[in-house]
C-alpha positions in Angstrom: 0.1 -0.4 0.0 3.1 2.0 0.7 4.1 2.4 -2.9 3.2 5.0 -5.0 4.2 6.8 -8.3 5.4 10.0 -6.2 8.1 8.6 -3.8 8.9 6.1 -1.1 7.6 7.6 2.1 9.0 6.4 5.2 6.6 7.0 7.8 2.9 9.2 7.4 1.5 11.4 9.7 -2.0 10.7 10.2 -2.4 13.6 12.5 -0.9 16.2 9.7 -4.1 18.2 9.7 -3.8 19.1 5.5 -4.1 15.2 5.4 -6.9 15.2 8.1 -9.1 18.1 6.4 -8.7 15.7 3.1 -10.1 12.6 5.2 -13.0 14.5 6.6 -14.1 17.8 4.7 -13.2 16.6 1.1 -16.1 16.2 -1.7 -18.2 13.0 -0.9 -16.8 12.7 3.0 -19.5 13.0 4.7 -20.3 9.3 5.8 -16.4 8.9 7.1 -17.0 13.0 9.0 -20.0 11.4 10.4 -19.0 8.1 11.6 -15.8 9.8 13.0 -18.7 12.2 15.4 -21.0 9.5 16.3 -18.0 7.5 17.4 -16.8 10.2 19.4 -20.8 10.6 20.7 -20.9 7.3 21.5 -18.0 6.7 23.6 -19.1 9.7 25.5 -22.8 8.4 25.9 -24.4 11.1 23.6 -26.9 11.2 21.2 -25.7 10.5 17.4 -26.5 12.2 14.4 -28.2 10.9 11.1 -26.1 13.3 8.8 -23.8 16.1 8.6 -23.1 19.2 6.3 -19.3 20.2 5.8 -19.1 23.9 5.9 -15.4 24.1 5.4 -14.7 22.1 2.3 -11.1 21.0 1.6 -9.2 22.6 -1.1 -5.6 21.6 -2.4 -4.0 25.0 -1.8 -4.4 26.7 1.3 -2.2 28.5 3.9 -1.8 26.6 6.8 1.0 28.6 8.9 -1.6 30.7 10.6 -3.0 27.8 12.3 -4.1 29.4 15.1 -7.1 31.0 13.2 -8.0 27.8 11.2 -10.6 25.0 12.6 -9.4 22.1 10.7 -12.8 20.9 10.0 -16.3 22.5 10.9 -19.9 20.7 9.9 -23.5 21.0 10.5 -25.8 18.3 11.7 -29.2 17.7 10.5 -30.7 19.1 14.2 -28.7 22.3 13.8 -25.8 21.5 15.7 -22.2 22.7 14.8 -19.7 20.3 15.2 -15.8 21.7 15.3 -13.0 19.2 14.5 -9.3 20.3 15.7 -5.9 18.4 15.5 -3.3 19.4 17.7 0.0 18.7 18.2 1.5 20.6 21.1 0.3 22.6 23.8 0.6 23.2 27.5 -1.3 23.3 30.9 -3.3 26.3 29.0 -4.8 24.8 26.4 -8.2 24.5 27.7 -8.8 28.1 27.4 -8.0 28.0 23.7 -9.9 25.4 23.2 -13.0 26.8 25.0 -12.0 30.6 23.4 -12.7 29.1 19.9 -16.0 27.3 20.9 -16.8 30.5 22.0 -16.1 32.2 19.1 -18.1 29.5 17.1 -20.8 30.1 19.3 -21.1 33.8 19.1 -21.7 33.8 15.0 -24.8 31.3 15.4 -26.5 34.6 16.2 -27.2 37.3 13.2 -28.2 40.5 14.4 -31.7 40.9 15.7 -32.1 37.1 16.0 -33.6 36.0 19.0 -31.9 33.4 21.3 -33.8 30.5 20.9 -32.0 30.5 17.2 -28.9 29.1 18.8 -27.6 25.6 18.7 -25.2 23.4 20.4 -21.6 23.7 19.5 -19.6 20.7 20.0 -15.8 20.8 19.7 -13.9 17.3 19.0 -9.8 17.8 20.0 -7.5 15.5 19.1 -4.5 16.2 21.0 -0.9 14.5 20.3 0.0 15.8 23.7 -1.0 14.8 27.6 -3.0 17.8 29.2 -2.5 16.0 32.5 -1.0 13.0 34.7 -5.0 11.0 34.5 -5.0 8.2 32.6 -8.5 9.3 30.9 -7.9 9.5 27.3 -11.7 10.9 26.2 -12.8 13.1 28.3 -16.2 15.3 28.0 -16.9 18.5 29.4 -20.3 20.4 29.9 -21.9 23.0 32.1 -23.0 21.7 35.3 -24.3 22.6 38.9 -21.5 21.8 40.9 -23.7 20.5 44.0 -26.2 18.4 42.2 -25.0 18.3 38.5 -27.6 19.3 37.0 -27.0 20.2 33.3 -27.5 24.3 32.7 -27.4 23.5 29.2 -26.2 21.4 26.2 -25.2 24.0 24.0 -21.5 23.7 25.7 -19.9 20.2 24.8 -16.0 19.7 24.6 -14.2 16.4 23.8 -10.8 16.1 24.3 -8.9 13.4 23.2 -5.3 12.6 24.3 -4.1 10.4 22.2 -0.4 9.7 23.8 -2.6 8.1 26.3 -4.0 5.5 24.1 -3.6 1.9 23.9 -5.6 -1.0 21.7 -9.2 -1.5 22.8 -9.6 0.8 26.2 -12.8 2.7 24.5 -15.3 2.3 23.0 -14.9 -0.4 20.1 -15.9 2.2 16.7 -13.5 5.5 18.7 -11.2 2.4 19.2 -11.0 2.0 15.7 -10.1 5.5 14.7 -7.9 6.0 17.3 -6.0 3.2 16.0 -5.7 4.8 12.5 -4.5 8.0 13.8 -2.0 6.4 16.3 -0.3 3.8 13.9 3.0 4.6 12.9 4.6 1.5 11.3 2.8 -1.6 9.4 -0.1 0.5 8.0 -0.8 -1.8 5.3 -1.6 -4.5 8.3 -3.2 -2.2 10.7 -5.7 -0.8 7.8 -6.6 -4.5 6.7 -7.5 -4.9 10.3 -9.4 -1.9 10.7 -11.5 -2.7 7.2 -12.6 -5.7 9.2 -13.2 -4.0 12.0 -15.5 -1.2 10.5 -17.0 -1.2 7.1 -16.0 2.6 6.5 -12.4 2.1 6.9 -12.6 0.6 3.4 -13.5 4.1 2.2 -11.2 5.4 4.7 -8.3 3.0 3.0 -9.2 4.1 -0.2 -8.9 8.0 0.2 -5.6 7.5 2.1 -4.3 5.7 -0.8 -5.6 8.5 -2.8 -3.8 11.0 -0.8 -0.1 9.4 -1.0 -0.2 8.8 -4.7 -1.1 12.5 -5.3 1.9 14.6 -6.1 0.3 18.0 -5.3 -1.7 16.9 -2.2 2.1 15.1 -0.8 4.0 18.4 -1.6 1.4 20.2 1.0 1.9 17.5 3.3 5.5 17.9 3.4 5.6 21.3 3.5 3.1 21.5 6.6 5.2 18.8 8.1 7.9 20.6 7.7 6.8 23.5 9.2 5.3 21.7 12.6 8.1 19.9 13.3 10.1 23.0 12.7 8.0 24.8 14.8 7.9 22.1 17.6 11.5 21.5 17.8 12.3 25.3 17.9 9.6 25.5 21.1 11.7 22.9 22.8 14.9 24.6 22.1 13.6 27.7 23.4 12.4 26.1 26.3 15.8 24.6 27.3 17.9 27.3 27.0 16.2 29.5 28.3 17.5 32.6 27.2 17.8 34.6 24.3 21.6 35.0 23.8 21.2 30.7 23.7 18.6 31.1 21.4 20.7 33.1 18.6 23.9 31.2 19.4 21.9 27.5 18.9 19.9 28.6 16.0 22.2 27.3 13.2 22.6 24.1 15.2 18.4 24.3 15.6 18.2 24.5 11.8 20.7 21.7 11.1 19.1 19.0 13.4 15.4 19.6 12.1 16.6 19.7 8.4 18.6 16.5 9.1 15.4 14.8 11.1 13.3 15.9 8.1 15.6 14.5 5.3 15.4 11.1 7.0 11.9 11.1 7.3 12.0 11.4 3.7 10.9 14.8 2.8 12.2 16.6 -0.1 15.5 18.6 0.0 13.4 21.9 -1.7 11.0 21.7 0.3 13.6 21.2 3.5 15.5 24.6 2.2 12.7 26.2 1.9 10.9 25.8 5.1 14.2 25.5 7.6 16.8 28.6 6.2 19.4 26.5 4.8 20.5 25.8 1.0 19.9 22.8 -0.9 23.6 22.7 -0.9 23.8 22.5 2.8 20.8 20.1 3.2 22.1 17.7 0.5 25.5 17.5 2.6 23.6 16.5 6.0 
């Protein structure tokens, strides 16, 4: 399955937000998106949905470097509930405030000037995190607004799901969500894992088809590489900044950071030209690493 006409892939990141947007919001992907949403709802004991309409359709060329302003996938269900899905590869203990901010931003846009509050509908935020928020064993947490004394629900308009993928191990959740998390956490033996997932869940056959189409498409893989280079470089820079802690140290280590990032991207099979454009080294320097 990993053979394609574009290049040999040593590792494919199924959490790459460009790929996730293709998978969930490209034309005809409503069934896949609906299944993932309903799998999340079932695991939390919530009502499922009959249909979804995609509000953020996928396109080949988009500026993903300003990621802070982009919701990865946004759709509306048959009863008017809005569902937003975000992928986050890095964060810290203040990340819940960021999630709440984006929920509030989407909720506030539901009401047009002059409309009554009964025009508002629930906004459901589903967040796939590739880092741990805390030391608990909770993989999937669902947050709503409750009375702290008697646990009475104030409103169902706020629903925030946080899925911490680093804590996931096989078969710990509802079988449907379990299947999806196996897909998002696979790091090797992709062909074997995909074959197993297809047996577990019929919709995974369509997921497998789209996955294969993506890795065989030169244009999409080029955008995927750009996003990988940006995300990886950003992550390493942040880690180095935390480690060094002072501006002088960061400036002194800038060249070493560039070389370190470029070398790892090269090992991952990312195109040398893309590495050069995103990291700031010449093509010749990257070739010599």
